[in-house]
N, C-alpha and C positions, 0 to 999 in steps of 0.2 A: 724243267729238266726232262730229258728223255731217257728211258730205260729200254734197251733194245730187246730184252726178253719179255716174258709175260709174268705179271705178278702172281698169277694163279699157280705157276710152277713152283713157287717158293712158299706156298701156304699149305699146311697140313690141317685139314678140317677138324679133326678131333684133338688138335693141339692149340686151337686159337686162343684159349685162355692163357697160354704161355707165350703168346706171340712176341717174337724178337727177330726182326729181319733187316737186312741192309741191302741196298741195291746200287750197284756201280753204274753210274749214269754216263751217257755219251757227251752231253753237252749241258751248258747252263746259260740261260738267257735272262737278263734282267731287263724288264720293260716298265715304262712309265704307265700309270693308270690312275684309278680313282675316279668315280663318276663326275664330281664337281670339276676336277682337273681336266677330264676329257672334254667336258662341256665348254669349259673356258678356253681350252686350246682351240676347239672348233671356231668359237666366237671370235678369238683373236685372229685366226687365219682368214676369217671373212671381213676383217677390218674394224671390229668392234673392240672395246676395251672393258671386258668383263672384270668384276671384282670377286676374287676367290675368297671364300669364307669357310674355314675349317680349322682342325687342330692337327698339328704335325709334331714330329720330334726334331732334334737338333740335327738329324741326318738329312734334313729337307733342303740344305743349301744348294746342291747341284741342281735339284729338281726346281727350285725357286728360280735360278738363273735360267733355265731352259724356258719356263713359262713366261717369265718376264720378257725374254727375247721375242716371244709370240704374243705380245700386247696384254699380257694378263697382269692386272694389279694384285700383287700378293701382300700388300702392306697391312692388310687386316687378318692375316693367317695367325692363329694362336700357336706359339711354340712351347711345347711341354718341356719341363726341366727334368723329367723322370722317365718318359716313355719314348719308344721309337715310333716313327711313322707307321700307320697301318699298312699291312702287306698280305698278299696271297701267295703262298708258296705251293707249287704243285709239281708232281712227277707223273708223267704218262708212259704207259708201256706200249709195246708194238701193236696190241689189240685196241688201243685207245681207252683202256681202263685208266683210272686216275685216282691217285691218293694225294689229298691236299689238306692244307691247313690255312686258316684265316687268322691273323693276329690283329685284333682291333687297335691295340696300343694307345697312342695318343687321341685316337678318335673319340674315346670316352670322355674327353675334356671339352668337346665341342659344346656341351651343356653349359659351359662357363662364359660362352660368347654372347655378348649383348649386341644387338643390330644397330641400335640408335647412335652409338658413337661412330660406327662405320658410315651411317647415313649423314651424320654431321660432317664427316670428312670428305665424302665424295658427292654429296647431294642426293636428292630423292631418287630411288631406283625406279626404272621402268618396271621391273619385276624382281622378286626375291624367289629363286627357285630352291625349294627345300627337297633335296634329294635323299637317298638312303644314307643314314648316319646313325650316330648314337640315339636311340629312340627318345631318351629324355631331352637331348638336344634338339631333335626334330620337333618335339612337342613345344619346347620353350620358344623356338623361332616362329612356329606357326601361330602360337598365341600372341607373341609380340607383333606379328604382322596384322593380326586382326585388331589388336589394341591401338596400333599406331596408324592404321590405315594404309599400310603398304600392300600394293597388289602381289599376291604370291601365287606361285605355281607349285602344285602338289605333285611329287614324283616319288611316292614311297618305294616303288620297285621291288628290290630284293627283301626289304623289310615286311612286305606283305605276307610272306610265308611264315614269319615268326610272330607277327603282331596279331593281337585279338581284335575283336569287332570294335571295342571301345577305342583303342589306339587308332585304328584306321578311320573311324568316323571323325575323331578329333583332328587327324592330319589332313583331311580332304574338305570338311565342311568350310564353305566360304572361299574356296580357291577360285582364282580367276580362270585357271586352266588346270586340268588333271591329265597327266600322262600315264598311260599304262600300255602293256601288250594284251593280246586277247585272253591269255591264261590269267593274267593279273586282273583283267577286268571281271573274270569270273570269281576270283578270289575276293574281289571288293564287294560284289554283291552278296556272295555266300557268307562271308564273315560279318558284314555289317547288318545284314538283314534288309538292306535296301534294294529296291528294284532299280532297273536302269533309269526309269523316270524319276525315282526318288534321288538318285545320284545327281541327275541333271538339274533337279530342283535346287541343289545345293552348290553346285559349281557353274561357272559361266560356260566352259567349253571342255568336252572330254575328247581327248585325242588318243585313239586306240591304234597302235602299230600291228599290222597283220603279216609281217614277213613279206614273202613273194607276192601276196595279194595286195600289198600297198598299205594305205592308211585310211582309217575312217574318222571323220571329224563330226562329233555331235554337239548340238548347242541347245540351250533351252530357250533361244530366241531366233533361231534360223533353221532352215532345212539341213538335214545330215547330208554329207556327200563323202565320196571315196576317191582318193588320189592313187593312181597306179604307181608301182615301184619302178625305179630306174633298173633296167636289165644290167646285171653285172657282167664284166668281161670274163672274170674267173672268180669263183667263190673260194676263198682260201681260209679265213678264220672270222667267226662273227663277234668275238669279244669286243665291246665298245660301240657296236653299231647303233644301238639305242641312244647312247650319249651323243654321238654325231648327229643323229636325227634331231635331237633336242636343240643342239646348237644351231643347226640350219633353221629350225622353226623359229626359234627366239630371235635370230638375226633378222629374219624377214619382218617380225613383228617390230623390232627395233627400227627398221627403215620405214615403218608405217604402212607396210603391205598387209593384205588381208590373209585369212586362214588358209585359203586354197594355195596361195603362193608360198606361204609359210611351210605347209605340208610338202609341197613340191620341192622346195630347197632343201627341206630336212632329208627327203628320200635321196636326193642326189649326194649330199654330203655323206650320208650313211653308206652308200655304195663304195665310196672311196675307202672306207675302213674295212669292209668285208673283203676287199681285194688285196688287203695287206696283213701281215702277221704283226700285231701290235695295235694299240689303240691311237698312237699319236705319230705314226710313221708316214702318214700321207703328205704329199706336197701338191697344192693346187695350181694348176696352170689356167690362166684366164680363158685363153682360146679354147682349150680342150674342155673346160668346165662349161663354158657357154654352148659348145657344140653338143655336149651330151644332154644338157638341159633342153636345148631346142629339139633335138631328135625325140625326146620323150613327151614334152609338154607344148611344144610349138613356139612360133616366133612371137606371138603376143605375150606369152609368159616370160620369154627371155627379155623382151623390151622393158618389162617391169623390174627385173632384177639387175640388168646389165649396168645401169648407172651407179649402182652401189658397190660394185666389185672393183673399185679403183686400186685397192692394194695388193690385188693378186698379181703373181708373176705373169709376164707376157706368155 
C-alpha cells in the first residue's frame, strides 16, 4: 500500500506510548512471493519441474494454480487446517519510510513435513534447497538430508539475522552449496565463530552475491572466481532478485553445467526481476534472453546454455 503523505507528520514524539494512527492509502497491490515459490517459478520458467515443499493455508488455491501453470509440482505442499498462508503486509509513505508486518501463519507447520515420502513420490532429488522458513522446520529438513544422503543447498538468508551461532552452524554444515550475500557472509562468520576457510571446509561451494559487483564463487576444491553482473535496463525494485539468481544457478546445475555458467545464468535471470515490480511478473523471450546473455558473457557461454532453453517463448 502507498500513503501519499509522511508518517512522521502523524506522529507526536512525546505521545508514542499512546500511539493510535490510521493512514488513508492510495492503492493496494497484492503480489505473489515467498522465497521457495519465487525460486520454483524461475526454475519452471527455464523448463525444469521443481517440487515445492512448504506449509500454506487453505487460501493457497489460486496461487497453486498459478505455480502449476508454470511447471511447479505443488503436490507435496502441506495445507494447514487452522492458519492462513504466511504474508508480508507493508505501507510505504512518500519519503519511502515503511511500516510493515510479517505474519508467519502456516509456515510454522513446515516442521511437520518429512522429506522421504516426497522423495518416494518424485524420485531422488538433484538438490534439496533449504531456504528461510520456520527455524525448527529448517533444522529438521537439514538433519534429514544429512541422514538420508540427500545433497542439500543451505540458504538461510533472512533467518541469519535472528538465528544464533548454534542454529547457523547446524544449517550450513555439510551443505553441497551455501548461498548468501556479502552482508550475510559476514553474519555467518561472525555468529558461527568460523573463518571463511572454516566455512569452506564444511561446505562444497560458497556462492556470494555482491549486487552490482556480480557474484563470487568460492570452493574448497577449486580456485575462487567472480562473475560480473548483467547490466540492468532500468532498476525498479530489488525484491526477489536473490531468489531469481538461485533459480538460474540451480537450473544450470540441473543441465549439467559448471559453476561459472550457473552464476552467469543466475545473474541474467536476476536482472529480469529487478526491472519489474513484483517477484514473478517477468516473461522470458528466448531471443532477447540469449542476446543479453551473449552481450555480457560471450558467444561461448551462450552456446552452452542455448540448447537447454527449448521451452522459452520465441
